[in-house]
N, C-alpha and C positions, 0 to 999 in steps of 0.2 A: 568631443562636445556636444554634438547633435543627438547623439544616442542618449547621453546622460539628461538632456533636457527633456527628449521624449520620455524618457522612464520617469522622471520626477512629474512632469505633467499626468501622466496616466494613474501613477500612484495619488497624486491629489485629487484626481477627479474620484477614484475609487473611495477615499476618504470622504469627501463631500457628500458622495451618493449615499454612504454607509450612514454618516450623522445626519441626515436629513430624514431617514429611516428610523432612526434608534429609539423614538418615543411611539408606542402604540395607542390609541385611544381605546378606552374600556368601549365605547358605543358600538366598536365593530366586533365585538365579542357577542356571539349567540348565547343568551340566557333564556329561561324559561323561570319568571318569578310571579307567583300569585302573591296576593298582599301579603299573608303571613305563612311561614313554611318554618320547619326545623331543618330542613336540609336543601340544597340546590346544586347545580352542575353547571360549570362553564366549559364550554366546548371551543377548542381553537385547533387549527391544522397541526400545531407543534405539541399541542398538550391537553387534558382535559383535568379539571379541577372538581372535586366533589367537596363541597362544606357541609358540615354537619353539627348538630349542638348535640350533646350527649350528657344526660344526667345519670349518675351511679347509682346503686342501692344506696348508698351513703350521702346522697343528695349532693354530691361532687358535681360541678359543672365543667364541661370540656368543650373546647372549639376544636373539632378534627378537620383536618384537610389531606385528603388523598390526592395526590398527582399522578397522573398516567403520562407516560411522555411518547410522543409519536415522532417518526421520522428522524430517529436519533438526537433528539433534542436533549438538552442538559441546562443546569443551571449550578450557581456556587451555593454550597450550603451555608446556612446560617452559623454553622460551628467551624467554618474557616476563620483562621486566625488573622491572615493578611486583609489589608483593608481593600475592600471592592465596593464600589457605589452600588452596583447591581446584585449583591447577593441577598439571597432569601430574607426578607424582614417581615415580621407581621406586627402591626402596631394597631393601638386603639388612639382615638382621637382624647382629648382633653376630658377629663370625667373624673367626679369623687364616688361615681355609683359602683364601678366595676374596675377590676385590673386582671393583669396577667398574674398568675402565681407560678413563680420557680420558673425553671427553665422550659423551653419548647423540647419536645421529645421527638427524636427523627428516627424512623423504623423503615428500611435498616439505616444505619448510620453510614455517611458517606465515609469513604477512603481516599487518601491523596492519591492523586494521578498526576501523572506529568503533563503540564499545560504547554502546548506545543508553541501557544502565542507569546506566553510570558517567560518561558524556560525556565519554570519553577514548578514544585508540586502543589497542587492545590485540590482541595475537597470538593470535587464535582457530584452532584448528584444526577445519575445518569439511568438509574432504575426507578421503577415505581415505587413510591414512597408516600408514607403516613405521616403526619406532623399533628402532634396531640398537645395542646395548651390548656392548661388548667386556668380556670377563670373563678375569681373570686367576686361575690356580690357582697358589697358593702353598706348596703340599705335595703328596707323594706318598700321603698318608695317607687313607684313606677318609674321607668326611665327609657331612653333610647340612645345608644352611642353608635358613633360612625367607627368603623375601622378600616385598615387598608392591608392588602397583602402586595408585597412589591417584590420583582425580581427581573434579572435579564435574563432571556431565553436565547440558548445559542443553539445552532449557529446562525439563526436569524439575526441576533445582536439587537433586540428591542427590547426596551425597559417596559416591563408588564405593570400596571398599576391597576388593582383590582378592589375597588371599594366593596364593602358591605355594611350592614346595618343591624345591631341587636336590639331588641326591645325587650324590656321586661315589664310585666304587666300582672298583676294579680297572681304573683308568684310563679308565673309561668315565661320562660325566657324562649324567644324565637326570632329569626331572621324576619326583617321587612324590608320593604323596598328601599333602596338606599337614596333613591332620586328624590332630590330637593322638591 
């Protein structure tokens, strides 16, 4: 009985320690952001994110995110069918000026891998991956919209919340500092 109590205490201590570190503040992520820019990079010990706005020859607009993993890090693909709070999710704030058009494109596509924690197959993204999301501008007026990229990076088990802001002015789209 004494061993059982000790094991339960150790497991509870680990759980509490992990949950206290589960949400990471964006303020701790090193970024370089001039006032207006069409691309920027976020560096972290577990990953590097390259954000870019792209306009095609046909005047189509895309948000591109290149993810580079470090230290055997990984996260769950947005194409995973099972419900996970921390799977890759890209969102825009409430706006009538711009929206995502169609599904996000993941290259290369994540494949099912056995999840040793959940004892099931899960679409883990483990290799450097490019995400491409088409943007539709619904107005000719100038605007600014806030967006967010969210995912849980493993094995650190932290919920990463990366804000970004897109400005559209005089027919040109660019990132602007997302701080208020």
